[in-house]
N, C-alpha and C positions, 0 to 999 in steps of 0.2 A: 354490088353495093346498093342498098336500098335508097330510093330517091326521097329527098327531103322536099316537100312541096314548097317550103319557104324559099329554098334556093332556086326553085323553078320559076320564081318571080321575085327576085331578090330585092328586098327593101330593108335589110337588116341594119344598114348604117344610114346616116343622114344624106348620103348622095342619092338615095332612092332611085336606083337605076331601073329596077323592075325587069331585069334581063333574066333569061333562063341560063343559069350558070353551068348547067349540064351541056349546053350547046354553044354558048358564046361568052365573051368576057364583058363585064361591066366596067365602071370607072376604075375599080381596083385592079382589073386585069387578071383576077384570080378565077379559076374554075371551081368545081365542086370539091376537088381533092386537096387535102392539106399539102402544102409545099414548104419545105424547110431548106435553108442554106447551110446553117452552121449551128452546132450544139457544143457547148464547152463549159468548163468551170471557169467562170469569169471573175477576175479579181479587180476589176475596175469600176464596179458599181459603188454606191454609197456603202460605207463600212458596215452599216447595220444589215446590209444584204450580202456583201461579199465575205465579211468576216475573215477567218483564216482559211476556210475550205473552199471558198468561192461560191458564186451564185450559179446554179445550173441553168444557164442561159440558152434559150432556143430561139434563134433568129428565123422568123418566118418570112417567106418571100411575098412580094407585092405589098400594096398599101392602099388605103382609101383616101389618102391625101397625095398631093403632087408638090411637096415642098421643094422650092428651087435650091435650097441650101442643104438638102438631105445628105448626111454623111454616110448613109448606107445605100447610096444611089443604085449600086449594082443589083441589090436584091429588092429594094422597094420600087424602083422604076423599071428596071430591066428584067426583074423576075428571076434572077439566077437562083438555082436550087434544084431539088429533086422531090418527087412526090413520095408521100408516105401514106401507108394504110393506117387505119385506126389502131390496129394491133402493133404495127411498127412504132407508132408514136408512144404507145404505152410502154413498150420495151425500152425505148430511148429514155423516157422519163425515169424508169426504174434503174437504168444503168447510171444515170446522173446521180440519183440518190445513193446508190451503192458506192459511187466514186467519192462521196463525201460532200456533195452539194448541200448548202444550208437551205436551199429552196429551189423550186422550179419556176423559172422566169421566162414567160412568153413575151417576146419582143415583137411589136406590131401585130397583135392578134385579132384586131377588130373584125376584119373581113372573113375570118375563120371562126367567129364566135360560136356558131351552132355546132360545128364539127368538134371544136375543142371542148365544149361543154360535155359532149359524149366521151371524149378521150379522158378528161379529168375524172369523170365518174368511174370509168373502167380502171384507171390508174389507182384511184383510192381503193377500189374493191380488190385490186391486185397487190396492195401493200404500200401505197404511197403514204408516207407519214409527215414529210416536211411540207412547209407552207407553199402554196401556189401564188405566184406573183403575176399580175396582169399589167404589163408594161406597155401602155398605149398612148396614142396621141390625143385621147379624150374626145375625138370627133365621133361620138357614139350615141346611140339611142338609149333612152332610159329603159324602154321596153326590152331591148336586147340584153342590156346589163342585168335586168331582172332574171334572165335565164341562168345567170352565173351565180346568183345568191346561194350561199352555202358551199360553193365550189371554189371560189377565189378567197384567199386569206388576206392578201395584201394587194391593194390597188396602187399602182405607180404611174399615174397619168401625167402627161405634159399639160401645161396651160401656156400655149404658144403665143397668143396675141390678145391684146386688149381692143383692137380696132378691126372692124369688118373689112375695111378697104385693103388693109395689108394682108389679112388672112385670105381674101379672095385673090389678090394679086400674086402672092408668093406661094400659096398652097392650094388654090382652087377650092377653098372651103367657105362657102357662103354662110354668113351669120355664125362664124366659129365661136366668138366669145359667149354668146347666149347658150348655144348647144353644148359647148364644153363645160360651162359652169353647171348646167343642169345635170350633165353626166357625172361630174365630179361630186355633186351634191348627193346623187344616188349612190355613188361609191361610198361616200361617208356614211350614209344611212345603213349600208350593209355591214361595214367593218369597223366603223368608229375611228377613234384616235390610234396613232401608231403605238403599238405595244412591243417593248423590247425586253428580252429576257436577261437573266443575270450574266450571261456571256456576251451581252451587247448585240445580240442578233434579233432582228425584227421577226415577230411571230404572227402579227395580225395588224390591220389598220391601213391608214391612208398616208401616203407620202407624195407630195405634188412637186413635180419638176418645172422649172421655168428657165429656158435658155435665153440668156441676154444677147440680143442681136445689136449690131452697130447702128448708129444714127437713130436710135429710139424706135426702131421698127417693131420690136416686141411690146412697146408701151409698158415697160416694166412697172413703173410706179402705179399706173392705173390698174394693171393686172393684179398686182399685190393687194391694192385697195379692194378690188372686187372680190378677191378670194377671202380677204378679212371680213368683208361685209356679209358675204354669202355663207361662209363656213365657220367663222369665229377665229379666235387667236390661238386655239389649242392645236391647230393643224401643224404638221411638219412640212417644211418647205426646203427644197433643194435648189439653190441658185447656181446655175451652171454657166461657167465662163469659157467652155470648150469650143465655142464657135470658131470655125475657120472657113474661108471661102473655097468651096468646091468649084470645079470648072463651070458648073451650071450657074452657081451663085455669082461667079465673077463676071458674068454677062450683065449683071446689074451693078452699076457704079456704087450704089448705096450699100451693097452687100459684099463689096470686093476687098474688104479688109477684116481682120479680127477686131474684137472689141478692145477698147483702150482701158488702161488702169482706172481712169476717171469714170468711165461708164460703169465698170463693175463696182467700184466703190459707191457710186450713187445708188445702185441696186441694193447693195448691202445696207446702206443707210436707210433706205425706204423700208426694208424688211424689219430693221431694228426699231424704227419709229412706230411701226404697226404692232410691235411687241408680240410677234409670233413666238410660241413656246420653244420650238426647235427649228433651227436653220442650219442646213448643210451648205458649206461653201467650198469652192474649188480654187486651187492655185491658178493664176492667170498664165496659161501656156498654150495658146491656140495652135494646134498642130495636127496634121493627119497621122502622126505617129501613134495616136491613141485609138485609131479606127481599126477594127478587126480586118483581117485579110480574107475577103470572100473569094470563092472560086465559082466559075460558071456552072459547073455540074453539082455544086454542093460539096461540103466537107466529107471526107472519108473517115474522119476521126471522131465520130459521134461518141459521146460519153467518156472521152479520154480527159485526162487532167491537163488541159491546155492553159497556160498562164498568159492572159492578156494583160499587158502592162498599162493598166488604167492609172489615171491620176489619183493621188491621195486626196480624199475629201475630208474636210474637217467639220465637226459638229459644233455649233455655237448655241448655247442655251440662253 
């Protein structure tokens, strides 16, 4: 494998570790090789992504955040999975396309941005026709996102927090609101508004997720206001109610319960008051039943038609 000089002194994300990822691990704990835990046709994403055939979801190992409430803890924190070569990644992508995926959906891809840019180029050259989804935490550098222009069709970022104190305490992400807003603005510049075809499937554009946390920790009203001010009313918003306390989150009293009906209704009211064009909502049913089952060595079922029982998500215009 040819050495990438940027990975030899890695500053591709806002953590700015500067480590040589060929020799040691930085904050994300990822090396230079792509590591994947699970790939499947995922039927639990927003309906414009899952459709009838499913989203070709690729769950990458490791993460550049340390969210105490992460529902994918085994892969994001513990790094469960196995290594894939560039060629194996392309083969996996094409298998998902052949299986009927509406898109290729990279989950937590930020720390592998440079490697995945090369993989996407190769996959497109080898026959990839369906949209590429960048499903990230938005703690990303504008400069790194620029390397993905023309390669990513749909950006699916989180906007997790409105307050620095909470982003630092619960995710070890200094200055998250400013950095994430700048990143999301760059995503919007690249792909524009969400474009949905006649079959109800997204083909291009920006869809922003916001997970409502208990006790106001996500600062939902302020977060939505900032998105409205920075990006305008025509953006698509997905308000997620699926928070449940993982064992790590339960160590914090303020995160030790799911959100209440009143908390979620307040979030919906705020979104409607700001008159966003498209709002996706979830049924209030916080449970680990909706989390994929990860295995320590990674799935042996790559590219198969696996049905993940995701919650039905409704669109409100």
